[in-house]
PDB file of N, CA, C and O in Angstrom, chain B, residues numbered from 101:
ATOM      1  N   UNK B 101      13.212  13.404  11.710  1.00  0.00           N
ATOM      2  CA  UNK B 101      12.517  12.179  11.383  1.00  0.00           C
ATOM      3  C   UNK B 101      11.017  12.387  11.564  1.00  0.00           C
ATOM      4  O   UNK B 101      10.578  13.018  12.526  1.00  0.00           O
ATOM      5  N   UNK B 102      10.247  11.856  10.641  1.00  0.00           N
ATOM      6  CA  UNK B 102       8.794  12.014  10.695  1.00  0.00           C
ATOM      7  C   UNK B 102       8.209  11.194  11.836  1.00  0.00           C
ATOM      8  O   UNK B 102       8.709  10.124  12.180  1.00  0.00           O
ATOM      9  N   UNK B 103       7.146  11.723  12.407  1.00  0.00           N
ATOM     10  CA  UNK B 103       6.454  11.006  13.474  1.00  0.00           C
ATOM     11  C   UNK B 103       5.873   9.707  12.910  1.00  0.00           C
ATOM     12  O   UNK B 103       5.243   9.714  11.853  1.00  0.00           O
ATOM     13  N   UNK B 104       6.083   8.609  13.606  1.00  0.00           N
ATOM     14  CA  UNK B 104       5.549   7.320  13.173  1.00  0.00           C
ATOM     15  C   UNK B 104       4.236   7.047  13.883  1.00  0.00           C
ATOM     16  O   UNK B 104       4.185   6.993  15.112  1.00  0.00           O
ATOM     17  N   UNK B 105       3.178   6.877  13.111  1.00  0.00           N
ATOM     18  CA  UNK B 105       1.863   6.536  13.651  1.00  0.00           C
ATOM     19  C   UNK B 105       1.349   5.332  12.889  1.00  0.00           C
ATOM     20  O   UNK B 105       1.683   5.134  11.721  1.00  0.00           O
ATOM     21  N   UNK B 106       0.547   4.542  13.546  1.00  0.00           N
ATOM     22  CA  UNK B 106      -0.082   3.418  12.872  1.00  0.00           C
ATOM     23  C   UNK B 106      -1.242   3.919  12.019  1.00  0.00           C
ATOM     24  O   UNK B 106      -1.926   4.878  12.376  1.00  0.00           O
ATOM     25  N   UNK B 107      -1.447   3.260  10.900  1.00  0.00           N
ATOM     26  CA  UNK B 107      -2.596   3.506  10.045  1.00  0.00           C
ATOM     27  C   UNK B 107      -3.320   2.173   9.918  1.00  0.00           C
ATOM     28  O   UNK B 107      -2.724   1.175   9.512  1.00  0.00           O
ATOM     29  N   UNK B 108      -4.576   2.155  10.257  1.00  0.00           N
ATOM     30  CA  UNK B 108      -5.360   0.926  10.176  1.00  0.00           C
ATOM     31  C   UNK B 108      -6.293   0.975   8.981  1.00  0.00           C
ATOM     32  O   UNK B 108      -6.919   1.997   8.700  1.00  0.00           O
ATOM     33  N   UNK B 109      -6.371  -0.137   8.291  1.00  0.00           N
ATOM     34  CA  UNK B 109      -7.291  -0.293   7.180  1.00  0.00           C
ATOM     35  C   UNK B 109      -8.228  -1.436   7.519  1.00  0.00           C
ATOM     36  O   UNK B 109      -7.873  -2.333   8.284  1.00  0.00           O
ATOM     37  N   UNK B 110      -9.393  -1.406   6.964  1.00  0.00           N
ATOM     38  CA  UNK B 110     -10.360  -2.459   7.220  1.00  0.00           C
ATOM     39  C   UNK B 110     -10.673  -3.179   5.918  1.00  0.00           C
ATOM     40  O   UNK B 110     -11.065  -2.554   4.932  1.00  0.00           O
ATOM     41  N   UNK B 111     -10.499  -4.493   5.921  1.00  0.00           N
ATOM     42  CA  UNK B 111     -10.814  -5.312   4.763  1.00  0.00           C
ATOM     43  C   UNK B 111     -11.773  -6.416   5.193  1.00  0.00           C
ATOM     44  O   UNK B 111     -11.686  -6.927   6.310  1.00  0.00           O
ATOM     45  N   UNK B 112     -12.674  -6.771   4.309  1.00  0.00           N
ATOM     46  CA  UNK B 112     -13.471  -7.959   4.567  1.00  0.00           C
ATOM     47  C   UNK B 112     -12.565  -9.171   4.370  1.00  0.00           C
ATOM     48  O   UNK B 112     -11.476  -9.051   3.808  1.00  0.00           O
ATOM     49  N   UNK B 113     -13.011 -10.326   4.827  1.00  0.00           N
ATOM     50  CA  UNK B 113     -12.220 -11.540   4.617  1.00  0.00           C
ATOM     51  C   UNK B 113     -12.033 -11.803   3.130  1.00  0.00           C
ATOM     52  O   UNK B 113     -10.954 -12.218   2.707  1.00  0.00           O
ATOM     53  N   UNK B 114     -13.063 -11.567   2.337  1.00  0.00           N
ATOM     54  CA  UNK B 114     -12.937 -11.758   0.888  1.00  0.00           C
ATOM     55  C   UNK B 114     -11.919 -10.806   0.291  1.00  0.00           C
ATOM     56  O   UNK B 114     -11.089 -11.217  -0.520  1.00  0.00           O
ATOM     57  N   UNK B 115     -11.968  -9.541   0.680  1.00  0.00           N
ATOM     58  CA  UNK B 115     -11.000  -8.566   0.172  1.00  0.00           C
ATOM     59  C   UNK B 115      -9.578  -8.966   0.567  1.00  0.00           C
ATOM     60  O   UNK B 115      -8.654  -8.881  -0.243  1.00  0.00           O
ATOM     61  N   UNK B 116      -9.411  -9.398   1.807  1.00  0.00           N
ATOM     62  CA  UNK B 116      -8.082  -9.798   2.277  1.00  0.00           C
ATOM     63  C   UNK B 116      -7.560 -10.986   1.480  1.00  0.00           C
ATOM     64  O   UNK B 116      -6.387 -11.017   1.108  1.00  0.00           O
ATOM     65  N   UNK B 117      -8.417 -11.956   1.217  1.00  0.00           N
ATOM     66  CA  UNK B 117      -7.993 -13.130   0.456  1.00  0.00           C
ATOM     67  C   UNK B 117      -7.621 -12.764  -0.971  1.00  0.00           C
ATOM     68  O   UNK B 117      -6.614 -13.245  -1.490  1.00  0.00           O
ATOM     69  N   UNK B 118      -8.419 -11.921  -1.610  1.00  0.00           N
ATOM     70  CA  UNK B 118      -8.124 -11.490  -2.979  1.00  0.00           C
ATOM     71  C   UNK B 118      -6.813 -10.704  -3.008  1.00  0.00           C
ATOM     72  O   UNK B 118      -5.979 -10.919  -3.888  1.00  0.00           O
ATOM     73  N   UNK B 119      -6.632  -9.803  -2.059  1.00  0.00           N
ATOM     74  CA  UNK B 119      -5.398  -9.019  -2.003  1.00  0.00           C
ATOM     75  C   UNK B 119      -4.195  -9.918  -1.737  1.00  0.00           C
ATOM     76  O   UNK B 119      -3.151  -9.754  -2.368  1.00  0.00           O
ATOM     77  N   UNK B 120      -4.328 -10.863  -0.813  1.00  0.00           N
ATOM     78  CA  UNK B 120      -3.237 -11.786  -0.510  1.00  0.00           C
ATOM     79  C   UNK B 120      -2.829 -12.565  -1.758  1.00  0.00           C
ATOM     80  O   UNK B 120      -1.641 -12.685  -2.057  1.00  0.00           O
ATOM     81  N   UNK B 121      -3.808 -13.089  -2.482  1.00  0.00           N
ATOM     82  CA  UNK B 121      -3.501 -13.868  -3.689  1.00  0.00           C
ATOM     83  C   UNK B 121      -2.770 -13.015  -4.717  1.00  0.00           C
ATOM     84  O   UNK B 121      -1.820 -13.482  -5.345  1.00  0.00           O
ATOM     85  N   UNK B 122      -3.201 -11.770  -4.893  1.00  0.00           N
ATOM     86  CA  UNK B 122      -2.516 -10.880  -5.842  1.00  0.00           C
ATOM     87  C   UNK B 122      -1.079 -10.627  -5.402  1.00  0.00           C
ATOM     88  O   UNK B 122      -0.160 -10.658  -6.221  1.00  0.00           O
ATOM     89  N   UNK B 123      -0.885 -10.376  -4.109  1.00  0.00           N
ATOM     90  CA  UNK B 123       0.463 -10.128  -3.602  1.00  0.00           C
ATOM     91  C   UNK B 123       1.359 -11.347  -3.783  1.00  0.00           C
ATOM     92  O   UNK B 123       2.524 -11.211  -4.158  1.00  0.00           O
ATOM     93  N   UNK B 124       0.826 -12.532  -3.522  1.00  0.00           N
ATOM     94  CA  UNK B 124       1.606 -13.759  -3.708  1.00  0.00           C
ATOM     95  C   UNK B 124       1.981 -13.926  -5.176  1.00  0.00           C
ATOM     96  O   UNK B 124       3.141 -14.190  -5.491  1.00  0.00           O
ATOM     97  N   UNK B 125       1.024 -13.778  -6.064  1.00  0.00           N
ATOM     98  CA  UNK B 125       1.321 -13.905  -7.496  1.00  0.00           C
ATOM     99  C   UNK B 125       2.334 -12.867  -7.937  1.00  0.00           C
ATOM    100  O   UNK B 125       3.220 -13.155  -8.742  1.00  0.00           O
ATOM    101  N   UNK B 126       2.202 -11.668  -7.413  1.00  0.00           N
ATOM    102  CA  UNK B 126       3.128 -10.585  -7.779  1.00  0.00           C
ATOM    103  C   UNK B 126       4.535 -10.894  -7.306  1.00  0.00           C
ATOM    104  O   UNK B 126       5.496 -10.670  -8.042  1.00  0.00           O
ATOM    105  N   UNK B 127       4.673 -11.399  -6.103  1.00  0.00           N
ATOM    106  CA  UNK B 127       6.008 -11.640  -5.561  1.00  0.00           C
ATOM    107  C   UNK B 127       6.686 -12.838  -6.223  1.00  0.00           C
ATOM    108  O   UNK B 127       7.915 -12.900  -6.276  1.00  0.00           O
ATOM    109  N   UNK B 128       5.897 -13.795  -6.729  1.00  0.00           N
ATOM    110  CA  UNK B 128       6.483 -14.979  -7.348  1.00  0.00           C
ATOM    111  C   UNK B 128       6.616 -14.868  -8.862  1.00  0.00           C
ATOM    112  O   UNK B 128       7.339 -15.650  -9.479  1.00  0.00           O
ATOM    113  N   UNK B 129       5.938 -13.925  -9.453  1.00  0.00           N
ATOM    114  CA  UNK B 129       5.955 -13.802 -10.914  1.00  0.00           C
ATOM    115  C   UNK B 129       7.214 -13.110 -11.414  1.00  0.00           C
ATOM    116  O   UNK B 129       7.637 -13.334 -12.548  1.00  0.00           O
ATOM    117  N   UNK B 130       7.824 -12.261 -10.568  1.00  0.00           N
ATOM    118  CA  UNK B 130       8.981 -11.513 -11.017  1.00  0.00           C
ATOM    119  C   UNK B 130       8.609 -10.344 -11.913  1.00  0.00           C
ATOM    120  O   UNK B 130       9.479  -9.626 -12.405  1.00  0.00           O
ATOM    121  N   UNK B 131       7.332 -10.162 -12.116  1.00  0.00           N
ATOM    122  CA  UNK B 131       6.823  -9.060 -12.924  1.00  0.00           C
ATOM    123  C   UNK B 131       5.395  -8.788 -12.469  1.00  0.00           C
ATOM    124  O   UNK B 131       4.827  -9.531 -11.669  1.00  0.00           O
ATOM    125  N   UNK B 132       4.835  -7.719 -12.992  1.00  0.00           N
ATOM    126  CA  UNK B 132       3.460  -7.376 -12.629  1.00  0.00           C
ATOM    127  C   UNK B 132       2.502  -8.373 -13.280  1.00  0.00           C
ATOM    128  O   UNK B 132       2.442  -8.450 -14.507  1.00  0.00           O
ATOM    129  N   UNK B 133       1.745  -9.142 -12.475  1.00  0.00           N
ATOM    130  CA  UNK B 133       0.749 -10.027 -13.080  1.00  0.00           C
ATOM    131  C   UNK B 133      -0.455  -9.228 -13.561  1.00  0.00           C
ATOM    132  O   UNK B 133      -0.741  -8.144 -13.051  1.00  0.00           O
ATOM    133  N   UNK B 134      -1.145  -9.767 -14.533  1.00  0.00           N
ATOM    134  CA  UNK B 134      -2.381  -9.137 -14.997  1.00  0.00           C
ATOM    135  C   UNK B 134      -3.409  -9.296 -13.886  1.00  0.00           C
ATOM    136  O   UNK B 134      -3.766 -10.418 -13.527  1.00  0.00           O
ATOM    137  N   UNK B 135      -3.891  -8.171 -13.333  1.00  0.00           N
ATOM    138  CA  UNK B 135      -4.821  -8.302 -12.210  1.00  0.00           C
ATOM    139  C   UNK B 135      -6.196  -8.782 -12.657  1.00  0.00           C
ATOM    140  O   UNK B 135      -6.678  -8.429 -13.733  1.00  0.00           O
ATOM    141  N   UNK B 136      -6.798  -9.575 -11.824  1.00  0.00           N
ATOM    142  CA  UNK B 136      -8.188  -9.984 -12.002  1.00  0.00           C
ATOM    143  C   UNK B 136      -9.041  -8.759 -11.657  1.00  0.00           C
ATOM    144  O   UNK B 136      -8.631  -7.963 -10.812  1.00  0.00           O
ATOM    145  N   UNK B 137     -10.201  -8.581 -12.273  1.00  0.00           N
ATOM    146  CA  UNK B 137     -11.034  -7.418 -11.945  1.00  0.00           C
ATOM    147  C   UNK B 137     -11.329  -7.288 -10.445  1.00  0.00           C
ATOM    148  O   UNK B 137     -11.428  -6.171  -9.936  1.00  0.00           O
ATOM    149  N   UNK B 138     -11.469  -8.394  -9.742  1.00  0.00           N
ATOM    150  CA  UNK B 138     -11.711  -8.320  -8.291  1.00  0.00           C
ATOM    151  C   UNK B 138     -10.491  -7.755  -7.569  1.00  0.00           C
ATOM    152  O   UNK B 138     -10.630  -7.001  -6.606  1.00  0.00           O
ATOM    153  N   UNK B 139      -9.296  -8.121  -8.036  1.00  0.00           N
ATOM    154  CA  UNK B 139      -8.070  -7.593  -7.426  1.00  0.00           C
ATOM    155  C   UNK B 139      -7.972  -6.088  -7.641  1.00  0.00           C
ATOM    156  O   UNK B 139      -7.582  -5.349  -6.737  1.00  0.00           O
ATOM    157  N   UNK B 140      -8.324  -5.642  -8.830  1.00  0.00           N
ATOM    158  CA  UNK B 140      -8.327  -4.207  -9.111  1.00  0.00           C
ATOM    159  C   UNK B 140      -9.294  -3.484  -8.187  1.00  0.00           C
ATOM    160  O   UNK B 140      -8.976  -2.414  -7.669  1.00  0.00           O
ATOM    161  N   UNK B 141     -10.468  -4.057  -7.977  1.00  0.00           N
ATOM    162  CA  UNK B 141     -11.462  -3.436  -7.093  1.00  0.00           C
ATOM    163  C   UNK B 141     -10.941  -3.332  -5.666  1.00  0.00           C
ATOM    164  O   UNK B 141     -11.122  -2.304  -5.014  1.00  0.00           O
ATOM    165  N   UNK B 142     -10.296  -4.389  -5.177  1.00  0.00           N
ATOM    166  CA  UNK B 142      -9.750  -4.357  -3.819  1.00  0.00           C
ATOM    167  C   UNK B 142      -8.639  -3.320  -3.711  1.00  0.00           C
ATOM    168  O   UNK B 142      -8.575  -2.583  -2.727  1.00  0.00           O
ATOM    169  N   UNK B 143      -7.767  -3.257  -4.708  1.00  0.00           N
ATOM    170  CA  UNK B 143      -6.691  -2.256  -4.686  1.00  0.00           C
ATOM    171  C   UNK B 143      -7.265  -0.849  -4.678  1.00  0.00           C
ATOM    172  O   UNK B 143      -6.730   0.024  -3.995  1.00  0.00           O
ATOM    173  N   UNK B 144      -8.326  -0.608  -5.411  1.00  0.00           N
ATOM    174  CA  UNK B 144      -8.975   0.712  -5.391  1.00  0.00           C
ATOM    175  C   UNK B 144      -9.529   1.011  -4.006  1.00  0.00           C
ATOM    176  O   UNK B 144      -9.430   2.137  -3.520  1.00  0.00           O
ATOM    177  N   UNK B 145     -10.122  -0.017  -3.365  1.00  0.00           N
ATOM    178  CA  UNK B 145     -10.649   0.176  -2.012  1.00  0.00           C
ATOM    179  C   UNK B 145      -9.531   0.526  -1.030  1.00  0.00           C
ATOM    180  O   UNK B 145      -9.689   1.418  -0.197  1.00  0.00           O
ATOM    181  N   UNK B 146      -8.404  -0.179  -1.131  1.00  0.00           N
ATOM    182  CA  UNK B 146      -7.267   0.107  -0.246  1.00  0.00           C
ATOM    183  C   UNK B 146      -6.744   1.516  -0.514  1.00  0.00           C
ATOM    184  O   UNK B 146      -6.455   2.262   0.422  1.00  0.00           O
ATOM    185  N   UNK B 147      -6.622   1.877  -1.788  1.00  0.00           N
ATOM    186  CA  UNK B 147      -6.169   3.226  -2.137  1.00  0.00           C
ATOM    187  C   UNK B 147      -7.086   4.287  -1.549  1.00  0.00           C
ATOM    188  O   UNK B 147      -6.613   5.291  -1.016  1.00  0.00           O
ATOM    189  N   UNK B 148      -8.394   4.074  -1.641  1.00  0.00           N
ATOM    190  CA  UNK B 148      -9.356   5.040  -1.105  1.00  0.00           C
ATOM    191  C   UNK B 148      -9.225   5.171   0.412  1.00  0.00           C
ATOM    192  O   UNK B 148      -9.308   6.274   0.952  1.00  0.00           O
ATOM    193  N   UNK B 149      -9.020   4.049   1.093  1.00  0.00           N
ATOM    194  CA  UNK B 149      -8.841   4.102   2.544  1.00  0.00           C
ATOM    195  C   UNK B 149      -7.567   4.850   2.918  1.00  0.00           C
ATOM    196  O   UNK B 149      -7.561   5.651   3.853  1.00  0.00           O
ATOM    197  N   UNK B 150      -6.489   4.586   2.186  1.00  0.00           N
ATOM    198  CA  UNK B 150      -5.235   5.295   2.460  1.00  0.00           C
ATOM    199  C   UNK B 150      -5.392   6.788   2.191  1.00  0.00           C
ATOM    200  O   UNK B 150      -4.922   7.617   2.970  1.00  0.00           O
ATOM    201  N   UNK B 151      -6.045   7.125   1.099  1.00  0.00           N
ATOM    202  CA  UNK B 151      -6.252   8.534   0.755  1.00  0.00           C
ATOM    203  C   UNK B 151      -7.034   9.254   1.850  1.00  0.00           C
ATOM    204  O   UNK B 151      -6.775  10.423   2.136  1.00  0.00           O
ATOM    205  N   UNK B 152      -7.982   8.562   2.459  1.00  0.00           N
ATOM    206  CA  UNK B 152      -8.794   9.172   3.512  1.00  0.00           C
ATOM    207  C   UNK B 152      -8.026   9.330   4.828  1.00  0.00           C
ATOM    208  O   UNK B 152      -8.398  10.151   5.666  1.00  0.00           O
ATOM    209  N   UNK B 153      -6.957   8.550   5.013  1.00  0.00           N
ATOM    210  CA  UNK B 153      -6.252   8.565   6.293  1.00  0.00           C
ATOM    211  C   UNK B 153      -4.911   9.312   6.267  1.00  0.00           C
ATOM    212  O   UNK B 153      -4.433   9.757   7.311  1.00  0.00           O
ATOM    213  N   UNK B 154      -4.310   9.449   5.097  1.00  0.00           N
ATOM    214  CA  UNK B 154      -2.987  10.069   5.004  1.00  0.00           C
ATOM    215  C   UNK B 154      -3.093  11.564   4.735  1.00  0.00           C
ATOM    216  O   UNK B 154      -3.947  12.014   3.972  1.00  0.00           O
ATOM    217  N   UNK B 155      -2.220  12.314   5.366  1.00  0.00           N
ATOM    218  CA  UNK B 155      -2.159  13.756   5.174  1.00  0.00           C
ATOM    219  C   UNK B 155      -1.073  14.110   4.154  1.00  0.00           C
ATOM    220  O   UNK B 155      -1.205  15.086   3.417  1.00  0.00           O
ATOM    221  N   UNK B 156      -0.006  13.316   4.117  1.00  0.00           N
ATOM    222  CA  UNK B 156       1.173  13.614   3.293  1.00  0.00           C
ATOM    223  C   UNK B 156       0.861  13.870   1.815  1.00  0.00           C
ATOM    224  O   UNK B 156       1.460  14.777   1.237  1.00  0.00           O
ATOM    225  N   UNK B 157      -0.050  13.113   1.167  1.00  0.00           N
ATOM    226  CA  UNK B 157      -0.283  13.374  -0.257  1.00  0.00           C
ATOM    227  C   UNK B 157      -0.753  14.794  -0.560  1.00  0.00           C
ATOM    228  O   UNK B 157      -0.598  15.268  -1.686  1.00  0.00           O
ATOM    229  N   UNK B 158      -1.318  15.471   0.418  1.00  0.00           N
ATOM    230  CA  UNK B 158      -1.808  16.831   0.205  1.00  0.00           C
ATOM    231  C   UNK B 158      -0.823  17.894   0.680  1.00  0.00           C
ATOM    232  O   UNK B 158      -1.037  19.086   0.456  1.00  0.00           O
ATOM    233  N   UNK B 159       0.246  17.470   1.328  1.00  0.00           N
ATOM    234  CA  UNK B 159       1.197  18.412   1.915  1.00  0.00           C
ATOM    235  C   UNK B 159       2.296  18.771   0.915  1.00  0.00           C
ATOM    236  O   UNK B 159       2.620  17.979   0.030  1.00  0.00           O
ATOM    237  N   UNK B 160       2.864  19.961   1.061  1.00  0.00           N
ATOM    238  CA  UNK B 160       4.021  20.309   0.236  1.00  0.00           C
ATOM    239  C   UNK B 160       5.155  19.337   0.551  1.00  0.00           C
ATOM    240  O   UNK B 160       5.284  18.875   1.685  1.00  0.00           O
ATOM    241  N   UNK B 161       5.961  19.033  -0.435  1.00  0.00           N
ATOM    242  CA  UNK B 161       7.090  18.134  -0.226  1.00  0.00           C
ATOM    243  C   UNK B 161       6.697  16.669  -0.202  1.00  0.00           C
ATOM    244  O   UNK B 161       7.390  15.849   0.401  1.00  0.00           O
ATOM    245  N   UNK B 162       5.597  16.334  -0.849  1.00  0.00           N
ATOM    246  CA  UNK B 162       5.107  14.950  -0.854  1.00  0.00           C
ATOM    247  C   UNK B 162       6.160  13.983  -1.410  1.00  0.00           C
ATOM    248  O   UNK B 162       6.389  12.921  -0.831  1.00  0.00           O
ATOM    249  N   UNK B 163       6.795  14.339  -2.518  1.00  0.00           N
ATOM    250  CA  UNK B 163       7.786  13.449  -3.129  1.00  0.00           C
ATOM    251  C   UNK B 163       8.931  13.164  -2.169  1.00  0.00           C
ATOM    252  O   UNK B 163       9.392  12.027  -2.075  1.00  0.00           O
ATOM    253  N   UNK B 164       9.390  14.183  -1.459  1.00  0.00           N
ATOM    254  CA  UNK B 164      10.467  13.995  -0.482  1.00  0.00           C
ATOM    255  C   UNK B 164       9.994  13.117   0.674  1.00  0.00           C
ATOM    256  O   UNK B 164      10.762  12.306   1.192  1.00  0.00           O
ATOM    257  N   UNK B 165       8.742  13.272   1.078  1.00  0.00           N
ATOM    258  CA  UNK B 165       8.200  12.448   2.157  1.00  0.00           C
ATOM    259  C   UNK B 165       8.151  10.981   1.741  1.00  0.00           C
ATOM    260  O   UNK B 165       8.431  10.098   2.552  1.00  0.00           O
ATOM    261  N   UNK B 166       7.799  10.715   0.486  1.00  0.00           N
ATOM    262  CA  UNK B 166       7.762   9.334  -0.010  1.00  0.00           C
ATOM    263  C   UNK B 166       9.172   8.760  -0.054  1.00  0.00           C
ATOM    264  O   UNK B 166       9.382   7.619   0.357  1.00  0.00           O
ATOM    265  N   UNK B 167      10.137   9.525  -0.543  1.00  0.00           N
ATOM    266  CA  UNK B 167      11.530   9.044  -0.582  1.00  0.00           C
ATOM    267  C   UNK B 167      12.013   8.705   0.820  1.00  0.00           C
ATOM    268  O   UNK B 167      12.633   7.661   1.025  1.00  0.00           O
ATOM    269  N   UNK B 168      11.737   9.571   1.784  1.00  0.00           N
ATOM    270  CA  UNK B 168      12.171   9.342   3.163  1.00  0.00           C
ATOM    271  C   UNK B 168      11.476   8.115   3.756  1.00  0.00           C
ATOM    272  O   UNK B 168      12.110   7.321   4.452  1.00  0.00           O
ATOM    273  N   UNK B 169      10.199   7.957   3.489  1.00  0.00           N
ATOM    274  CA  UNK B 169       9.464   6.799   3.996  1.00  0.00           C
ATOM    275  C   UNK B 169      10.018   5.506   3.408  1.00  0.00           C
ATOM    276  O   UNK B 169      10.165   4.513   4.121  1.00  0.00           O
ATOM    277  N   UNK B 170      10.325   5.512   2.118  1.00  0.00           N
ATOM    278  CA  UNK B 170      10.911   4.323   1.481  1.00  0.00           C
ATOM    279  C   UNK B 170      12.237   3.968   2.137  1.00  0.00           C
ATOM    280  O   UNK B 170      12.502   2.799   2.414  1.00  0.00           O
ATOM    281  N   UNK B 171      13.063   4.967   2.383  1.00  0.00           N
ATOM    282  CA  UNK B 171      14.364   4.724   3.018  1.00  0.00           C
ATOM    283  C   UNK B 171      14.193   4.155   4.423  1.00  0.00           C
ATOM    284  O   UNK B 171      14.925   3.247   4.818  1.00  0.00           O
ATOM    285  N   UNK B 172      13.236   4.678   5.174  1.00  0.00           N
ATOM    286  CA  UNK B 172      12.999   4.169   6.531  1.00  0.00           C
ATOM    287  C   UNK B 172      12.501   2.725   6.495  1.00  0.00           C
ATOM    288  O   UNK B 172      12.922   1.900   7.305  1.00  0.00           O
ATOM    289  N   UNK B 173      11.603   2.421   5.554  1.00  0.00           N
ATOM    290  CA  UNK B 173      11.080   1.059   5.449  1.00  0.00           C
ATOM    291  C   UNK B 173      12.220   0.094   5.122  1.00  0.00           C
ATOM    292  O   UNK B 173      12.314  -0.979   5.718  1.00  0.00           O
ATOM    293  N   UNK B 174      13.078   0.468   4.187  1.00  0.00           N
ATOM    294  CA  UNK B 174      14.204  -0.413   3.851  1.00  0.00           C
ATOM    295  C   UNK B 174      15.164  -0.533   5.022  1.00  0.00           C
ATOM    296  O   UNK B 174      15.711  -1.611   5.260  1.00  0.00           O
ATOM    297  N   UNK B 175      15.379   0.538   5.750  1.00  0.00           N
ATOM    298  CA  UNK B 175      16.246   0.503   6.926  1.00  0.00           C
ATOM    299  C   UNK B 175      15.718  -0.424   8.004  1.00  0.00           C
ATOM    300  O   UNK B 175      16.493  -1.036   8.740  1.00  0.00           O
ATOM    301  N   UNK B 176      14.407  -0.529   8.099  1.00  0.00           N
ATOM    302  CA  UNK B 176      13.789  -1.412   9.092  1.00  0.00           C
ATOM    303  C   UNK B 176      14.031  -2.878   8.740  1.00  0.00           C
ATOM    304  O   UNK B 176      13.981  -3.737   9.620  1.00  0.00           O
ATOM    305  N   UNK B 177      14.286  -3.168   7.497  1.00  0.00           N
ATOM    306  CA  UNK B 177      14.465  -4.571   7.059  1.00  0.00           C
ATOM    307  C   UNK B 177      15.928  -5.003   7.128  1.00  0.00           C
ATOM    308  O   UNK B 177      16.222  -6.190   6.979  1.00  0.00           O
ATOM    309  N   UNK B 178      16.831  -4.086   7.346  1.00  0.00           N
ATOM    310  CA  UNK B 178      18.262  -4.429   7.370  1.00  0.00           C
ATOM    311  C   UNK B 178      18.679  -4.945   8.726  1.00  0.00           C
ATOM    312  O   UNK B 178      19.846  -5.281   8.927  1.00  0.00           O
TER     313      UNK B 178
END
């Protein structure tokens, strides 16, 4: 099992509100909503922060690591 560590991201209040609204619309739409340009910008910022903090995307076996992480996340919800 992979070591579990916390990853912290930093968002401004505006970024958090824009991201929250996109997530709410996404979860209630049943499909991918057309993102507002501000939502796209926030998602890019989150992606950049994750890219700077995660090692797995650069490691061999990345696809297997993602599959395992998905399974663990779903297992945590059961």
